[in-house]
C-alpha positions as CSV (number, residue, x, y, z in Angstrom):
1,M,15.3,32.6,71.1
2,V,15.1,30.3,68.1
3,F,17.5,29.6,65.7
4,V,16.6,28.7,62.5
5,K,18.2,27.8,59.0
6,P,17.7,30.5,56.0
7,E,15.5,27.4,54.3
8,T,13.1,27.3,56.6
9,V,12.3,30.8,57.1
10,V,12.2,31.1,53.2
11,A,9.3,27.9,53.2
12,W,7.9,29.9,56.2
13,H,7.8,33.0,53.7
14,R,6.4,30.8,50.9
15,K,3.5,28.7,52.8
16,S,1.7,32.3,54.3
17,F,2.1,33.1,50.6
18,R,-0.3,30.3,49.4
19,L,-2.6,30.4,52.6
20,F,-3.0,34.7,51.9
21,W,-3.8,34.5,48.0
22,T,-6.2,31.2,48.9
23,R,-7.8,33.1,51.5
24,K,-8.1,36.3,49.4
25,V,-9.7,34.5,46.2
26,R,-12.0,32.3,48.4
27,H,-13.5,35.7,50.3
28,G,-13.4,37.7,46.8
29,N,-15.3,37.8,44.0
30,P,-17.0,34.6,42.9
31,G,-15.7,33.5,38.9
32,R,-17.5,32.2,36.3
33,P,-21.1,30.8,37.1
34,P,-21.7,27.3,36.6
35,I,-24.0,26.4,33.6
36,P,-26.7,24.4,34.5
37,K,-27.1,20.7,33.6
38,D,-30.5,21.3,31.2
39,V,-28.2,23.3,29.1
40,R,-25.4,21.8,29.4
41,E,-27.8,18.6,27.7
42,L,-29.0,21.1,24.7
43,I,-25.6,22.0,23.8
44,R,-25.1,18.5,23.2
45,R,-28.2,17.6,22.2
46,L,-27.7,20.5,19.6
47,R,-24.3,19.7,18.6
48,R,-25.0,15.4,18.2
49,E,-28.4,16.7,16.2
50,N,-26.3,18.8,13.8
51,P,-22.7,17.7,13.1
52,L,-21.7,20.4,10.8
53,W,-22.8,23.4,13.3
54,G,-19.9,24.7,16.0
55,A,-19.8,27.1,18.7
56,P,-21.1,30.2,17.1
57,R,-23.7,28.7,15.5
58,I,-25.1,26.8,18.8
59,H,-24.6,29.7,20.6
60,G,-26.9,31.9,18.2
61,E,-29.5,29.4,18.6
62,L,-29.1,29.2,22.4
63,L,-29.6,33.1,22.7
64,K,-32.9,32.9,19.7
65,L,-33.9,30.5,23.3
66,G,-33.6,33.3,25.7
67,I,-30.6,31.1,27.1
68,D,-27.8,33.7,28.0
69,V,-24.5,31.7,28.2
70,G,-20.9,32.7,26.4
71,E,-19.9,31.5,23.1
72,T,-16.6,30.2,25.2
73,S,-19.3,27.6,27.4
74,V,-20.3,26.5,24.2
75,G,-17.1,25.2,23.1
76,K,-16.2,23.4,26.3
77,Y,-19.2,21.9,26.5
78,M,-20.0,21.1,23.2
79,L,-19.1,17.1,21.8
80,R,-16.2,17.0,19.8
81,R,-16.9,14.9,16.7
82,R,-14.1,13.1,15.7
83,N,-12.8,13.3,12.2
84,P,-12.9,10.4,9.7
85,P,-9.5,8.8,9.5
86,S,-7.7,8.9,6.5
87,Q,-7.2,6.2,4.2
88,T,-4.3,3.7,5.2
89,S,-1.8,2.4,3.0
90,R,-3.0,-1.0,2.2
91,T,-6.4,1.2,0.7
92,F,-4.1,3.8,-1.5
93,L,-2.3,0.8,-2.8
94,D,-5.7,-0.6,-4.0
95,N,-7.2,1.4,-5.4
96,H,-4.2,2.9,-7.0
97,I,-1.7,-0.2,-7.8
98,K,-2.6,0.2,-11.8
99,T,-1.0,3.7,-11.8
100,I,1.8,3.2,-9.2
101,V,5.1,2.4,-9.6
102,S,7.5,1.8,-6.8
103,V,11.3,3.1,-6.3
104,D,14.2,2.2,-4.1
105,F,17.8,1.3,-3.5
106,F,19.6,-1.5,-2.0
107,T,23.3,-2.1,-1.9
108,V,25.7,-5.0,-2.6
109,P,29.3,-5.3,-1.3
110,T,32.0,-6.5,-3.8
111,I,34.9,-9.1,-2.7
112,R,37.1,-5.8,-2.3
113,F,34.2,-4.3,0.1
114,R,33.0,-1.6,-2.2
115,I,29.5,-1.0,-2.0
116,L,27.3,-0.9,-5.0
117,Y,23.9,0.4,-5.6
118,V,20.9,-1.1,-7.4
119,F,18.3,1.0,-8.2
120,L,14.7,-0.5,-9.1
121,V,11.6,0.8,-10.4
122,L,8.6,-1.9,-9.7
123,A,5.3,-1.7,-10.9
124,P,3.1,-3.4,-8.5
125,D,-0.4,-4.6,-10.3
126,R,1.9,-7.3,-12.2
127,R,5.2,-7.5,-10.1
128,R,6.6,-6.0,-13.0
129,I,10.1,-4.6,-13.2
130,L,10.2,-2.1,-15.5
131,H,13.8,-0.9,-14.8
132,F,17.1,-1.4,-13.2
133,G,20.6,0.4,-12.5
134,V,23.8,-0.6,-10.9
135,T,26.7,2.4,-10.2
136,A,29.1,2.6,-7.2
137,H,27.9,6.3,-7.0
138,P,24.4,7.3,-7.0
139,T,23.8,10.8,-7.9
140,V,20.6,12.4,-8.0
141,E,21.1,13.2,-12.0
142,W,21.9,9.8,-12.3
143,T,18.3,8.7,-10.3
144,A,16.1,11.2,-12.6
145,Q,18.4,9.3,-16.0
146,Q,17.3,6.3,-14.9
147,L,13.6,7.3,-14.4
148,R,13.6,9.0,-17.7
149,E,14.6,5.6,-19.2
150,A,12.1,3.7,-17.0
151,L,9.0,5.6,-17.9
152,P,8.3,6.6,-21.0
153,W,6.2,10.3,-21.0
154,D,3.2,9.2,-21.9
155,A,3.0,6.2,-19.5
156,D,-0.4,5.3,-17.1
157,E,1.5,5.5,-14.1
158,R,0.4,8.7,-11.7
159,H,1.7,8.0,-8.1
160,L,5.4,7.4,-7.9
161,L,6.1,5.5,-4.2
162,R,9.3,6.3,-2.7
163,D,10.8,6.4,1.0
164,R,12.4,9.6,2.2
165,D,16.3,9.1,0.9
166,R,18.0,12.3,0.4
167,I,19.3,10.4,-2.9
168,F,15.9,11.4,-4.3
169,G,16.3,15.3,-4.2
170,D,15.0,18.0,-5.5
171,E,16.4,17.3,-9.4
172,F,14.3,13.8,-8.6
173,T,11.1,15.8,-7.8
174,K,11.4,18.0,-10.6
175,Q,11.9,15.2,-13.3
176,V,8.4,13.5,-11.2
177,K,6.6,16.5,-12.1
178,A,7.5,17.2,-15.4
179,M,6.0,13.7,-16.3
180,G,3.0,14.2,-14.6
181,I,3.6,12.2,-12.0
182,Q,2.3,12.5,-8.0
183,E,5.1,11.7,-5.6
184,V,3.9,9.5,-2.4
185,L,6.6,9.5,0.5
186,S,6.2,6.5,3.1
187,A,6.7,7.6,6.7
188,P,9.6,7.5,8.3
189,R,10.8,4.1,9.2
190,S,7.8,2.9,7.7
191,P,9.1,0.1,4.7
192,W,5.7,-1.8,5.4
193,Q,3.9,1.5,3.4
194,R,6.4,-0.2,0.6
195,A,5.9,-3.8,0.8
196,Y,6.0,-4.5,-2.8
197,V,9.3,-3.0,-3.5
198,E,10.5,-4.2,0.1
199,R,9.8,-7.9,-0.8
200,L,11.2,-7.8,-4.0
201,I,14.5,-6.7,-2.6
202,G,14.4,-9.9,0.3
203,T,13.6,-12.3,-3.0
204,F,17.0,-10.7,-4.8
205,L,18.6,-11.4,-1.9
206,R,17.3,-14.6,-0.4
207,E,17.1,-16.0,-3.9
208,C,20.3,-14.4,-5.8
209,L,22.4,-12.1,-4.6
210,D,23.3,-14.0,-1.0
211,H,24.9,-17.3,-2.8
212,M,28.0,-15.4,-4.5
213,I,30.3,-13.0,-4.4
214,V,30.2,-9.9,-6.5
215,F,33.2,-8.6,-8.2
216,N,32.7,-5.5,-9.1
217,Q,29.8,-3.6,-10.9
218,A,29.9,-5.5,-14.6
219,S,29.3,-8.4,-12.7
220,L,26.6,-7.5,-10.4
221,F,24.8,-6.0,-14.0
222,R,25.3,-9.7,-15.2
223,H,23.8,-11.1,-12.1
224,V,20.7,-8.8,-11.6
225,K,20.3,-9.2,-15.5
226,S,20.1,-12.8,-15.6
227,F,18.3,-13.4,-12.5
228,L,15.3,-10.9,-14.0
229,A,14.9,-12.5,-16.9
230,Y,14.3,-15.6,-14.4
231,Y,11.8,-13.7,-12.3
232,H,9.4,-12.7,-15.1
233,D,9.8,-15.8,-17.4
234,S,10.1,-19.0,-15.3
235,R,9.9,-18.4,-11.3
236,T,6.5,-19.1,-9.8
237,H,4.5,-16.0,-7.8
238,S,2.2,-16.4,-4.8
239,R,-0.2,-13.8,-6.7
240,W,-0.9,-16.2,-9.7
241,P,-0.6,-19.5,-7.7
242,R,2.2,-22.6,-9.5
243,T,1.9,-20.1,-13.0
244,R,4.3,-18.4,-14.6
245,R,4.1,-14.4,-15.7
246,N,4.9,-15.0,-18.9
247,R,4.2,-17.8,-21.3
248,G,7.7,-20.0,-22.2
249,P,8.9,-23.2,-23.3
250,C,6.5,-26.4,-23.0
251,T,6.7,-27.9,-19.0
252,R,5.5,-30.0,-16.6
253,R,2.4,-28.1,-16.8
254,T,-0.7,-30.6,-17.9
255,S,-4.1,-30.6,-17.1
256,E,-3.6,-34.5,-14.9
257,P,-2.2,-33.7,-12.0
258,S,-0.6,-36.6,-11.1
259,F,0.9,-36.7,-14.7
260,P,4.4,-38.3,-14.0
261,Y,7.7,-37.3,-15.2
262,R,9.9,-38.7,-17.8
263,K,13.4,-39.5,-17.8
264,S,13.3,-37.4,-21.0
265,A,12.8,-34.3,-18.5
266,V,16.1,-32.0,-18.4
267,F,17.4,-29.3,-16.6
268,T,18.2,-26.1,-17.4
269,T,20.7,-23.8,-14.7
270,G,20.2,-20.5,-15.8
271,T,23.5,-18.4,-15.3
272,S,24.2,-16.2,-12.7
273,G,23.1,-18.1,-10.0
274,A,19.6,-18.6,-11.4
275,P,17.9,-21.5,-10.1
276,P,17.5,-24.5,-12.3
277,E,14.6,-25.2,-14.2
278,L,12.8,-28.0,-14.9
279,S,11.6,-28.2,-19.0
280,W,10.5,-30.8,-21.3
281,P,12.1,-31.9,-24.8
282,R,9.2,-30.6,-27.2
283,R,9.5,-33.8,-28.8
284,S,8.8,-36.0,-25.7
285,C,6.2,-34.3,-24.2
286,P,3.0,-37.0,-24.8
287,Q,0.2,-34.5,-23.7
288,R,1.7,-30.9,-25.8
289,K,-1.1,-30.4,-26.8
290,S,-2.7,-29.5,-23.6
291,C,0.3,-28.2,-21.8
292,H,-0.9,-24.6,-20.3
293,F,-0.6,-22.0,-18.5
294,L,-3.0,-19.9,-16.1
């Protein structure tokens, strides 16, 4: 007499069950007959030379040739066509950059640790900031109103690029559709798909807001407005090397690269943290006629 555990008896039963069905399957009727190699090669050739044909069409052509094979077998051995890849975010921006506007929020803490929100509307083609708004309580209605103020009804913009923030709710979506603009949502956690507006926010923080303490909403509005004046009129941009976006007063920008500085040059410091700007008095510029902007 042999004493075994119940688990051992159960294991013996399972092993016997597997051996029983293995022996029965091997000695039973065979499954689907294998397809000859030359038929498989013919299926792949038909698919390769006729990329628009599917399994039903190839199956019909094989039946015309007298080859009896199932449609499911044709679908199993035919070559899978790779769909063309969709355009990347960079391609989309290059193709539609003149009709795109990008919108986004960024936050700024005050001296009392209150969070303020800045809403930006950017035209990426010339890096122009069309509109901005400052609020402590951003709502869907407020955001939709900012969009109406930024874009007229006859605007040329046809695509609006934004993230998936919940602040852009149903009211904002209805407003965009009513203006004839199509929303383009970036993928989750993919700020590089909105590179222009993200770069602009970084410029705001690095060159202005990181170097000061904001007291209240009115103070932040003045700082942003002052920096935008500097951003559009005086700041050099990498898209247009060493040039300003708009024409301004006569500065040290002459046709001679080695034109020396003069003692009569004056520095004018912009308000609200705007970087200093080097400008020339109008009478002291010896080559005033040659001063130009690209």
